[in-house]
ChimeraX commands (.cxc) that place a marker at each C-alpha (Angstrom):
marker #1 position 14.58,32.80,-18.43 radius 0.5
marker #1 position 14.89,29.00,-19.16 radius 0.5
marker #1 position 17.07,28.67,-16.01 radius 0.5
marker #1 position 14.45,30.37,-13.83 radius 0.5
marker #1 position 11.72,28.18,-15.26 radius 0.5
marker #1 position 13.86,25.11,-14.71 radius 0.5
marker #1 position 14.44,26.08,-11.03 radius 0.5
marker #1 position 10.70,26.80,-10.59 radius 0.5
marker #1 position 9.53,23.57,-11.99 radius 0.5
marker #1 position 12.23,21.58,-10.24 radius 0.5
marker #1 position 11.06,23.16,-6.87 radius 0.5
marker #1 position 7.53,22.21,-7.73 radius 0.5
marker #1 position 8.56,18.71,-8.46 radius 0.5
marker #1 position 10.73,18.45,-5.38 radius 0.5
marker #1 position 7.72,19.66,-3.23 radius 0.5
marker #1 position 5.54,17.12,-4.87 radius 0.5
marker #1 position 7.89,14.23,-4.44 radius 0.5
marker #1 position 8.54,15.25,-0.91 radius 0.5
marker #1 position 4.73,15.33,-0.17 radius 0.5
marker #1 position 4.46,11.78,-1.64 radius 0.5
marker #1 position 7.32,10.68,0.51 radius 0.5
marker #1 position 5.64,12.12,3.65 radius 0.5
marker #1 position 2.40,10.14,2.79 radius 0.5
marker #1 position 4.45,7.06,2.31 radius 0.5
marker #1 position 6.36,7.28,5.49 radius 0.5
marker #1 position 3.39,8.54,7.81 radius 0.5
marker #1 position 0.87,6.20,6.18 radius 0.5
marker #1 position -1.58,9.15,6.63 radius 0.5
marker #1 position -4.35,8.38,4.23 radius 0.5
marker #1 position -6.11,11.74,4.73 radius 0.5
marker #1 position -3.03,13.44,2.99 radius 0.5
marker #1 position -4.05,11.78,-0.21 radius 0.5
marker #1 position -7.08,14.01,-0.62 radius 0.5
marker #1 position -9.57,11.21,-1.55 radius 0.5
marker #1 position -11.84,13.50,-3.56 radius 0.5
marker #1 position -9.28,13.89,-6.37 radius 0.5
marker #1 position -8.11,10.35,-7.26 radius 0.5
marker #1 position -6.73,7.38,-5.53 radius 0.5
marker #1 position -3.28,8.41,-4.42 radius 0.5
marker #1 position -3.45,5.86,-1.69 radius 0.5
marker #1 position -3.64,2.82,-3.73 radius 0.5
marker #1 position -0.86,4.08,-6.03 radius 0.5
marker #1 position 1.47,5.05,-3.24 radius 0.5
marker #1 position 0.89,1.73,-1.48 radius 0.5
marker #1 position 1.09,-0.55,-4.44 radius 0.5
marker #1 position 4.09,-2.98,-5.03 radius 0.5
marker #1 position 5.19,-0.55,-7.77 radius 0.5
marker #1 position 5.69,2.48,-5.24 radius 0.5
marker #1 position 9.03,1.00,-4.10 radius 0.5
marker #1 position 12.26,-0.32,-5.75 radius 0.5
marker #1 position 14.32,-2.55,-3.41 radius 0.5
marker #1 position 12.54,-0.94,-0.41 radius 0.5
marker #1 position 13.14,2.49,-1.46 radius 0.5
marker #1 position 10.08,4.68,-2.16 radius 0.5
marker #1 position 9.95,5.82,-5.72 radius 0.5
marker #1 position 9.18,9.32,-4.59 radius 0.5
marker #1 position 12.65,9.36,-2.93 radius 0.5
marker #1 position 14.22,8.80,-6.40 radius 0.5
marker #1 position 12.07,11.74,-7.70 radius 0.5
marker #1 position 13.26,13.92,-4.79 radius 0.5
marker #1 position 16.94,12.99,-5.60 radius 0.5
marker #1 position 16.40,13.77,-9.28 radius 0.5
marker #1 position 15.01,17.24,-8.55 radius 0.5
marker #1 position 17.55,18.06,-5.90 radius 0.5
marker #1 position 20.37,17.23,-8.27 radius 0.5
marker #1 position 18.95,19.35,-11.06 radius 0.5
marker #1 position 18.62,22.24,-8.51 radius 0.5
marker #1 position 22.04,21.74,-7.33 radius 0.5
marker #1 position 23.36,21.87,-10.85 radius 0.5
marker #1 position 21.40,24.96,-11.71 radius 0.5
marker #1 position 22.30,26.88,-8.55 radius 0.5
marker #1 position 25.83,25.87,-7.87 radius 0.5
marker #1 position 26.94,24.49,-11.11 radius 0.5
marker #1 position 28.73,27.68,-12.21 radius 0.5
marker #1 position 31.31,27.10,-9.24 radius 0.5
marker #1 position 32.41,23.67,-10.53 radius 0.5
marker #1 position 34.13,23.52,-13.88 radius 0.5
marker #1 position 32.75,20.20,-14.85 radius 0.5
marker #1 position 29.16,21.37,-14.21 radius 0.5
marker #1 position 29.77,24.72,-15.64 radius 0.5
marker #1 position 30.71,23.14,-18.98 radius 0.5
marker #1 position 28.57,20.13,-18.88 radius 0.5
marker #1 position 25.66,20.85,-16.43 radius 0.5
marker #1 position 23.18,21.33,-19.26 radius 0.5
marker #1 position 24.03,17.75,-20.44 radius 0.5
marker #1 position 23.53,16.36,-16.87 radius 0.5
marker #1 position 20.25,18.16,-16.57 radius 0.5
marker #1 position 19.05,16.90,-19.90 radius 0.5
marker #1 position 20.08,13.34,-19.08 radius 0.5
marker #1 position 18.40,13.35,-15.59 radius 0.5
marker #1 position 15.19,14.88,-17.11 radius 0.5
marker #1 position 15.12,12.32,-19.95 radius 0.5
marker #1 position 15.50,9.41,-17.56 radius 0.5
marker #1 position 12.89,11.08,-15.31 radius 0.5
marker #1 position 10.35,11.56,-18.08 radius 0.5
marker #1 position 10.88,7.97,-19.46 radius 0.5
marker #1 position 10.25,6.65,-15.97 radius 0.5
marker #1 position 7.28,8.86,-15.50 radius 0.5
marker #1 position 5.83,7.41,-18.74 radius 0.5
marker #1 position 6.26,3.96,-17.22 radius 0.5
marker #1 position 4.79,4.90,-13.95 radius 0.5
marker #1 position 1.77,6.55,-15.61 radius 0.5
marker #1 position 1.20,3.44,-17.62 radius 0.5
marker #1 position 1.21,1.37,-14.44 radius 0.5
marker #1 position -1.42,3.64,-12.91 radius 0.5
marker #1 position -3.76,3.40,-15.71 radius 0.5
marker #1 position -3.22,-0.15,-17.05 radius 0.5
marker #1 position -2.11,-2.28,-14.04 radius 0.5
marker #1 position -2.96,-0.56,-10.76 radius 0.5
marker #1 position -6.13,0.95,-12.27 radius 0.5
marker #1 position -5.95,3.92,-9.95 radius 0.5
marker #1 position -4.79,7.40,-10.59 radius 0.5
marker #1 position -2.64,9.52,-8.16 radius 0.5
marker #1 position -3.09,13.18,-8.86 radius 0.5
marker #1 position 0.24,13.98,-7.26 radius 0.5
marker #1 position 1.97,11.32,-9.36 radius 0.5
marker #1 position 0.40,12.77,-12.50 radius 0.5
marker #1 position 1.47,16.20,-11.30 radius 0.5
marker #1 position 5.09,14.82,-10.92 radius 0.5
marker #1 position 4.92,13.41,-14.49 radius 0.5
marker #1 position 3.84,16.69,-15.82 radius 0.5
marker #1 position 6.51,18.57,-13.91 radius 0.5
marker #1 position 9.25,16.25,-15.06 radius 0.5
marker #1 position 8.05,16.45,-18.61 radius 0.5
marker #1 position 8.14,20.27,-18.37 radius 0.5
marker #1 position 11.68,20.08,-16.95 radius 0.5
marker #1 position 12.58,17.81,-19.81 radius 0.5
marker #1 position 11.22,20.15,-22.43 radius 0.5
marker #1 position 12.97,23.09,-20.80 radius 0.5
marker #1 position 16.29,21.19,-20.48 radius 0.5
marker #1 position 16.04,20.32,-24.17 radius 0.5
marker #1 position 15.63,23.99,-25.14 radius 0.5
marker #1 position 18.61,24.75,-22.86 radius 0.5
marker #1 position 20.67,21.97,-24.31 radius 0.5
marker #1 position 19.91,23.00,-27.88 radius 0.5
marker #1 position 20.73,26.56,-27.20 radius 0.5
marker #1 position 24.08,25.66,-25.45 radius 0.5
marker #1 position 25.02,23.46,-28.37 radius 0.5
marker #1 position 24.27,26.15,-30.87 radius 0.5
marker #1 position 26.48,28.50,-28.84 radius 0.5
marker #1 position 29.33,26.02,-28.74 radius 0.5
marker #1 position 29.25,25.38,-32.50 radius 0.5
marker #1 position 28.95,29.07,-33.29 radius 0.5
marker #1 position 32.39,29.67,-31.62 radius 0.5
marker link #1:1,2 radius 0.2
marker link #1:2,3 radius 0.2
marker link #1:3,4 radius 0.2
marker link #1:4,5 radius 0.2
marker link #1:5,6 radius 0.2
marker link #1:6,7 radius 0.2
marker link #1:7,8 radius 0.2
marker link #1:8,9 radius 0.2
marker link #1:9,10 radius 0.2
marker link #1:10,11 radius 0.2
marker link #1:11,12 radius 0.2
marker link #1:12,13 radius 0.2
marker link #1:13,14 radius 0.2
marker link #1:14,15 radius 0.2
marker link #1:15,16 radius 0.2
marker link #1:16,17 radius 0.2
marker link #1:17,18 radius 0.2
marker link #1:18,19 radius 0.2
marker link #1:19,20 radius 0.2
marker link #1:20,21 radius 0.2
marker link #1:21,22 radius 0.2
marker link #1:22,23 radius 0.2
marker link #1:23,24 radius 0.2
marker link #1:24,25 radius 0.2
marker link #1:25,26 radius 0.2
marker link #1:26,27 radius 0.2
marker link #1:27,28 radius 0.2
marker link #1:28,29 radius 0.2
marker link #1:29,30 radius 0.2
marker link #1:30,31 radius 0.2
marker link #1:31,32 radius 0.2
marker link #1:32,33 radius 0.2
marker link #1:33,34 radius 0.2
marker link #1:34,35 radius 0.2
marker link #1:35,36 radius 0.2
marker link #1:36,37 radius 0.2
marker link #1:37,38 radius 0.2
marker link #1:38,39 radius 0.2
marker link #1:39,40 radius 0.2
marker link #1:40,41 radius 0.2
marker link #1:41,42 radius 0.2
marker link #1:42,43 radius 0.2
marker link #1:43,44 radius 0.2
marker link #1:44,45 radius 0.2
marker link #1:45,46 radius 0.2
marker link #1:46,47 radius 0.2
marker link #1:47,48 radius 0.2
marker link #1:48,49 radius 0.2
marker link #1:49,50 radius 0.2
marker link #1:50,51 radius 0.2
marker link #1:51,52 radius 0.2
marker link #1:52,53 radius 0.2
marker link #1:53,54 radius 0.2
marker link #1:54,55 radius 0.2
marker link #1:55,56 radius 0.2
marker link #1:56,57 radius 0.2
marker link #1:57,58 radius 0.2
marker link #1:58,59 radius 0.2
marker link #1:59,60 radius 0.2
marker link #1:60,61 radius 0.2
marker link #1:61,62 radius 0.2
marker link #1:62,63 radius 0.2
marker link #1:63,64 radius 0.2
marker link #1:64,65 radius 0.2
marker link #1:65,66 radius 0.2
marker link #1:66,67 radius 0.2
marker link #1:67,68 radius 0.2
marker link #1:68,69 radius 0.2
marker link #1:69,70 radius 0.2
marker link #1:70,71 radius 0.2
marker link #1:71,72 radius 0.2
marker link #1:72,73 radius 0.2
marker link #1:73,74 radius 0.2
marker link #1:74,75 radius 0.2
marker link #1:75,76 radius 0.2
marker link #1:76,77 radius 0.2
marker link #1:77,78 radius 0.2
marker link #1:78,79 radius 0.2
marker link #1:79,80 radius 0.2
marker link #1:80,81 radius 0.2
marker link #1:81,82 radius 0.2
marker link #1:82,83 radius 0.2
marker link #1:83,84 radius 0.2
marker link #1:84,85 radius 0.2
marker link #1:85,86 radius 0.2
marker link #1:86,87 radius 0.2
marker link #1:87,88 radius 0.2
marker link #1:88,89 radius 0.2
marker link #1:89,90 radius 0.2
marker link #1:90,91 radius 0.2
marker link #1:91,92 radius 0.2
marker link #1:92,93 radius 0.2
marker link #1:93,94 radius 0.2
marker link #1:94,95 radius 0.2
marker link #1:95,96 radius 0.2
marker link #1:96,97 radius 0.2
marker link #1:97,98 radius 0.2
marker link #1:98,99 radius 0.2
marker link #1:99,100 radius 0.2
marker link #1:100,101 radius 0.2
marker link #1:101,102 radius 0.2
marker link #1:102,103 radius 0.2
marker link #1:103,104 radius 0.2
marker link #1:104,105 radius 0.2
marker link #1:105,106 radius 0.2
marker link #1:106,107 radius 0.2
marker link #1:107,108 radius 0.2
marker link #1:108,109 radius 0.2
marker link #1:109,110 radius 0.2
marker link #1:110,111 radius 0.2
marker link #1:111,112 radius 0.2
marker link #1:112,113 radius 0.2
marker link #1:113,114 radius 0.2
marker link #1:114,115 radius 0.2
marker link #1:115,116 radius 0.2
marker link #1:116,117 radius 0.2
marker link #1:117,118 radius 0.2
marker link #1:118,119 radius 0.2
marker link #1:119,120 radius 0.2
marker link #1:120,121 radius 0.2
marker link #1:121,122 radius 0.2
marker link #1:122,123 radius 0.2
marker link #1:123,124 radius 0.2
marker link #1:124,125 radius 0.2
marker link #1:125,126 radius 0.2
marker link #1:126,127 radius 0.2
marker link #1:127,128 radius 0.2
marker link #1:128,129 radius 0.2
marker link #1:129,130 radius 0.2
marker link #1:130,131 radius 0.2
marker link #1:131,132 radius 0.2
marker link #1:132,133 radius 0.2
marker link #1:133,134 radius 0.2
marker link #1:134,135 radius 0.2
marker link #1:135,136 radius 0.2
marker link #1:136,137 radius 0.2
marker link #1:137,138 radius 0.2
marker link #1:138,139 radius 0.2
marker link #1:139,140 radius 0.2
marker link #1:140,141 radius 0.2
marker link #1:141,142 radius 0.2
marker link #1:142,143 radius 0.2
marker link #1:143,144 radius 0.2
view
């Protein structure tokens, strides 16, 4: 059940990050849905890139990595045994970065991107689910 939820929320996060990247590359302001926040200001701020790479690309990479581990991890011994640790680590880094980005929206940019908030919620959900998965796996290992 946890694995299915992780896959579902990772797919939602991947879709959201991909949408933000499309907005970034196409510079199509109408994709931001102006009636529900100010995605345009956030997605075009100086904080929307790191070394010329859109932040949404890092989100996509994170969600893709999590999905790869969840879907194909059982085939690779290192992922079969440690995939839950990698997913937990990626989700922890993602949720911490999401906190920072959300702070920037509210306190520095003073604009709220609903797609960015959705991404933060999605990554937080993935983190919570990965924490549960990690905890259960650790209990199973110590029970042996």
